[in-house]
N, C-alpha and C positions, 0 to 999 in steps of 0.2 A: 504494500500500500504506500505508494510514493506519489508526491505532488497531487494530492486530492483536494486541497483547500481551494477556495474560489480564486480564479484568475491565475493559478500557478500551472506550471508545465515542466517537464523534464525532456531533455534532448538526447537522442542517440548520437554518440561520438564515433564509435567504431565497433566492429565485430572482431573478436579475437578467440583463440582456442579456449581461453579461460571463461569467456562469456561475452555478453554485450556490455560495453562501457557506456554509461549514461551520465549526463551532467545534471545535477540536482538544482533546485531553485536557490539553494544556499551557495552554490558555486563549487561544491565538492563534486568529485567524480566517484562513481561506484560501479562495480561489476554486478550484473544480474545474470541468472541462468538464461540460456537461449530459449528454453521452453516456456518462459514466463509470458503471460498475455498482457496486452496493453490496449487502451483506448486511445485513438489518435485525436488530437485537438487540444484546445485550451479549456479548462474547467470554467463553467459559466459564473456569472455574478462577480466579475472582476472589479466593479466599482462599489462593492459592498462597504468597504471601509470609508468611502467618501461621504456616505449618507450620515446626517447628524443623528445623535441619540434621541433628542427631543425630551425624553423622560429620564429622570434620575434612576428609576428602577432598572431600565435597560442597561445603563452604565454599570449599576451595582452588580447585576448578574454577569456581565462580561468580566468585571474585575474579580468576581468570586470564582469564575471558571479559571482565570489565570492565577489565582492564589494571591491576589494583591489585597491590601487593606484599603477599603473605600467606604465612605468618604474620609479623607485625611483632615482631621480637625486640628486647628492651630492650638498650641499649648496655651497661648494667651486667652483663648476662649473657654478653657476648662476651669474647673474649680481647683483651689490650691491643693486639695487632697489628691488630685489625679495627675498634676504636672507641676514641676518647679516654677514655671512661669505663670501658672494660673492664679487668679486672685479676684475674680468677679468683676463687677462694673467699676467700683470706686478705687480699689486697692492700688497702691503705688506700683510703678513699673519695677520689675526685678532686673538685676544686672544679668546680661546674657553670658558673660565670661565666667568660666569655672576652672578650677585648678586641675592639673593633670592627675593628682592622686585623690580626686573626689570619688565617692563610692558610686557604683552603678545605680542609676535612677536619678542621681543628681547631675550626672555628666551629660547634659544636653546644652545645646547652643554652641558658643565659641569655646572649644576646649583648649586650654593652655595658650590663649591668645596673647600675643605681644602687646596689641592695642585693640581698642574697639571703637567703632564709629568712623567718621570721615577723617582722611588724612589732613593734618594741619598744613596750611599754605606757608611757604618760606618767604 
């Protein structure tokens, strides 16, 4: 099962005693048995990725299939119990720099930064 996703294809490069050499969509080459069957042409729906998601749920299910965390919530938007930068609506901004030997969980933001913010003009 090679090159079966929408808009993809594989190209036959050569026939050798080892088998048939094909070029995969990734650019790698692979030998397959001469007795393998194939469908000629390009898989349909090549413009599938250009269509907008429209609904957040569609994006959520795609990200879930890929094993990604979605949606990504900013640390600043969380409560203080869930993130070092979290503090609700009124709380003062927390510094984003953190030392190299901070424990895991505190080590978010700019780790062991020499400086923070914009560079000073000379």
